[in-house]
N, C-alpha and C positions, 0 to 999 in steps of 0.2 A: 384526629384530634389534636388540638393544640397542648404541647408540652405544658404550659402554665395552668391550663384547665384540668389536665390529668393530675398534676401536683395537687391542686387544691382539692380534687377527687379524693385523693389518698389520704391526705394530711386529715380532712374532715372525717373520713371513714375509720381512722384510726383511734378516735375518741370513742368513750364507752358511750353506746346508745341508751338514749332513756327508754323507760318502760312505759311504753304508750299502748294505745288501745287500737281498737278493731283488730285485734291480735296483736298485742305486744306483750312485754315481757312482764316478770313480776307476778300479780295475781289475774294476769290476763292471759288470752290463749297462746300468746306467743312464748309462753313457758313450757310449751309441749315438748316432749320427747321427740327429735329428728330421725329421719332415717339417714341409712349411708347410701353411698353410690356417686356415681358421677352426673352432676348436674349441668354440665356444660351443653352447649349447642350441639344438636344431633347432625349428622352428615348426611344421614339418608332420609327415608319417609318419616322416620319416627319422630315425634315433637317431645323435647325434653321440658318439662314444668316442674318449677320449683315454687312451694308454699312454705309456711312456717307453723301450721296448726295441725296437729294429729287430729284434734276433735272433729275437724272437717273433712280429713281425709277421706273416710268411707263414703260419704256422699256425694266427694267430687270425683271421685273414682267412678262411682256409677253413672255421674253426666257425662264423665269422659268416654265411659263404655257406650253411651249412646253416640257420642261424635263419632266414634269410630266404627259403630255399626252404619250410621248414615253416609259417611264419606268415605271409609276404607283407611282413613289415616291413623297410624297407631301412635298412642302416646306413653309416656313414661313419667310417673308423678313422683318426685323426691320432697320429702318433708324435712325440713332443718330448722332448728331451734332458732329463736329469734335474734339472739345476739350473732349466732355462726351464720345466718342466712346473710346477713349484710356483709360479713367478712367474705363469705362466698362470693357475693355479688362485686365486691370490691375487687377480688382476685380476678372475676371474669372480665370486668371492666378493663383492667390492665393486661389480662391475656387475651382479649378478644373472644373469650368463650363464654360469654353469659347462655343461661339457659335460652331455648327458644321462646319460653312464654313463661312469665312470672308474675307475682304479686309486687305492687307498688304501694306504698305509703305515703301519706301527706308530708311527714317529717323529713322524707327522701326526695319525694318527686322532683322539686325544683332542682336539685343538684344534679340529678340524672339528666333529666331534660335539657338543662342548660350546658351540659357537657356532651349534647349529641349521643348519648347512650342507648335513648330509646327510639322505636321505629315510629315516626311520624305516621299517625294514622288518619290524617285530617282528610285526604282524598277518598280513603278507603271507606271513611265513614260517610262521606257525601254520596257516595256511589251505592251503599248498602240499602237493602229492602228491610234489612232486620234491625239496624241499630239508628235511632232518630233520637239526636241529643233531647229533644222535647220530653222524651219518655223517662228521664232519669233527673235527680234533684240538680239544679243549676250550681249550687255550691260544690258538689261531688265533681262536676266537670270542672270547676275551677281549680280543683287540686290538681288536675292532670292536663292543664293548658298552659302552654307558654308562648308568648309572642304570638298569641292568636292561633296556636296550632295543638292540636288533641294527641297525646301520647298514651293513654291508655283508655280502656272503656269501664265504667263503673260495675264493679262487681257486686257490691252490697251497701247498706246503709245500716247505721246502728244508733241506738238510743240506749239510755241508761235507766236502769229500776234497782229498787230496795229488795234484796232477798233476806228472809228470816226463817228461823228455826221454829216451826209451830210447837214443837215438843216442848222447847224450853220455854215459850210463852205460856204453853198451858201449865207448866211446874209451876212457872211463877206466878199463876192465875192473872195474867194480863191479856187484855183483848188484842187481837193482831193487828198489825199497821193497817191503815186505811188511806185511800186517797186525800182524805182531810187533814193528815197528819202535817205538823211542821217539823223544821228541823229540832225546834225546842222539844217537840214530844218524841222525836226518836231518842234525843239525849235523855231525855227522863227515863225513857224505857230501858236504855242501855245502862243507867245506874242501878235499876232494879234486877237487870239480868246479869249483873258483873258479881262474882262470888268472891268474898274476902280472901279463901285460900288460893285464888289464882287459877282454880280449875276450869272456869268459863268466864268469858268477857263480854260485855253487850255488843261490842261493836269493833270491827278491825277497818283502819283507814291508812293505808300506808303513804309514806311522805312522797312517793313517786306514783300515786293514784291520782292523777289530775283528770283526766277527761271522765272517768268514772267517778271520780270523786269530787273534791273541792272546787273544781272548776264550776261545777254546777251551782254551788252555794255562792260563788262569786257572783255569777249573772244573775241568779235569783234575787241577790241583794242590790242590784244596779251597779255591780263593779265590772271591770273587764281586767282581760289579761293584756291585750294588745289593741290598738285602735284600729279602724277600718282602713285606714292608710298603710298600715304596718311599718310605722315610724317611731310609736311610741309605746312604751309599757304601761299596763295600768295596774302593777303590783303596787304602787305608792297611792293610789286613788284611796281616798278615806271608806269607801264604799267596799271596796276589795279589802283592805285591811279589817274592816269590821267583819266581815265574812268568815275571813282567815281566823280571827281571834275566836271565833266559836270552835274551829278545829282546836285551837290551844285550850279552849275549855276542855274537850273532850280528852286532851292528853294528861290535863293537870288533874282532872276528875279520877283518872285511872280507869276507865271503862274499856280502855283497849289494851292489847297486849304491848311488852316493852318493844322498843325500837330494835332490839336485838332479836327478839322472838318472831317480828315481822319482815325482819330482813331475811331472816334464814327460811321462813314459810312464807308462800303466798297466800294472799286473803283466801283464796279458794281452797287452799290445804287445809287452813284452819277452819274454814266453815265446813269444808266435806269431813273434817275429823271432830266436829261437834266442840269445837273449842271456843268458837265465837257465836253470838246469836243473831247477828245483823251483817252484811257486807252489802256495799254499793257496787253493782256489776254491768257490764256491757251486754247487749244481745248476743254478743258472740259467746258468751259462756254457757248458753242453752245446753249444748251437747255434752259439756263436763257435768253439769248437775243433774240432766236427764239420765246418763248412763252411769252416775254413782248411786250405788244402791242407797246409801245413807241420805242423801239430798234427795232423792226421788221419792223417799219414803216420809222424810220428816220437814221438809221445806216448801216454800213457795215464794213467790214475788208479788211486789205491788208497785204502784206509781211512786217516784221520788216524794219525799217530802217537800214543801214548799216554803217559802219565806213567810214569816208570821209579819214582816215589816210590809212587803211590797204584794204579796198574795200571789207571787209569781213563781212558776214551777217550769223550770228550764231543764231541757235535755242537750248536754254537749253532744254533737254528733259527729261522725266522720264516715268514711267509705273507702274500702279497698279499690284499686284499680288494675285491671289485667292489661299488662303490658309485655312488649315483645324487644328483642335485642334488634338493635339498629344494624348491626352487622352481622346477624345470624345467616346461617346458608339455607334457611327455610322458610324464608319470611311471608311467602304467600301461603303456606299451610299454617304458619304462626297465625297470620290474620283471620284466616277460616276458622281456627279455634277461638281466638278472641270475640268473634263475631258472632259464634255459636253460643258461646259462654254468657255474651251479654245480650242475647235474644229472649224475648218475652217467655219461649217455652223453656230454656234453659233456667232462666231467673225463676220461673214459677215451680220447678221441680226441686231447685235449691231451697226454695222456702217450704214447699211440702214435705221434704226430706229432713228438716229442721236444721240444715246447715246453718243458715243464719237468715237474718232478713234480707231481702234483695233489693237491688237498687231500682230495678224495673218498676214504674208506678202502677200501684194496684196487685202486685204479686205478694205483698207481705201478709197478707190477711191469711194465706194458708200456712205461713210459719206458725201463726199463733195457734192454728189448731193440730200442730205438730208433736204436743206434748201435754202431760197431765198438770201443767202449771197455769198460773195467770197470765198467760202472754200477752193478753189484750193490754196489759199494764204498759207494754212495751210501745205497743201502737198508740196508745193515749198519749205517751210522752212525744209523740210526734206533732202534736199541738202547738208547742213552743219550742223549736230547736235553734241552736246556735253551732254554727260550724265550729269545729275544733280550733282554737288558736293556733296560728301557724305563720311562718315566715320562711324566707330563704335559708335561715340559719336557725331552724327550729330546734333540732338536735342539740347544738351548742349551748343555747340560752337555757333549754329545759333541763338538761344535765346539770348545770350549775344551780338551777333552782332548786332541784332535787337535793343535791349535797347540802345546800343551805339550810334548807328545812330541816335537815337530821338535826342540826345543832337546837332546834325548837323543841324535836320529840325528845331529845335527851335532856331537856331542860338548862342548857347552856347559852341561849338565847332567846329573846320575846319575840314572840310573831311581828310585832310592829316593826322591830329593828330588821327582822329577817326581809318582809316585805321590802321595805326601802333597800335593802343590799340588793334583793332580786330585781328591783325596778333599775338600780344603777348599772348593774352588769349585762342587763337585758337591752337597756338604752345603747350602751357601748356598742354592743353586736348588730343592733339594729342601724346604727349610725355607719357601721362597716360596711353594711349591704349596699 
């Protein structure tokens, strides 16, 4: 790899990564505790595999055991926290010791693909009897395609829903949320569910919860974050600003915990501890809520609210990809594993185990039956999906967006001014691409 490319990779990786979804930080699954151990490429027959979500670890280990039983190839799974995960990959990229197989995210895929760090899977997919691109969402393939070559096989697809605390609604004598709710309905309920003594809030929506949070409100309202050509920011679009000003209303009305509280505690933690009545969460959070005694007993989910103006209900969606190291010593077995993990059988089992919704068309119905929640809500959100906004420099402009929004949450800046500032900085970065 050219020195210039390696330098760019290292500099970009040194920046603080934004909390993103389908396994991201903050209230997302990427905030899970990581395991220790060597995550570098294996020398022998055992494949080293790295992911960032402990919630998915048990199910994936079960699928890996099936792979070993079928092929005789041993695997070793390592779980690393979201931020540390990308630091680990940076170190592996520099030292030539990336894991054999690992998760790739849309925020980082372009950087790794363009720097020749990922194994080119194009010919292998073309020759495969198990992987046919037609069986997965086209937009997910787009996340892991560079110069018409494939560098990962889709692992999952995620949508967003509204989680609510039934017990809190009962105590407040409020009807549960329904698929007919608008964002105004959610706001009104949040006001009634917020207690003056600060012991309970109606809603939690962090400044960095974009995919599961305010991005959906923006697209519902007819706004956008980035244009189709990925050359222009939509943060200064009047419809985008209008949607974000509704978030500003939430802040000013005091229906959410303070910026400091939400910075110290993920939305999931606040929800699981009975501090907030509602949160907007991705389908990747199922295992966390299913396995938590409090949320399993007291909570449920429903489709996202819709815009009262446009009547549209969007789910921003994303999908992880299974990728392999281009310079690994075990690339043939690495491909065998990726091919297996992307197969219909493995994708169906992933759904049945409740690991997450699967990317393979028609397999996620089993996921909806994997827990005692209204998971059909997530499937219904697939009716109007918009791929998570991204470009070559997603991490850099998204991190700065998150920082700018902090000033709105603390009352030091208006949402309108913040949106214009976000548009300016984002357009500068897009121009550099």
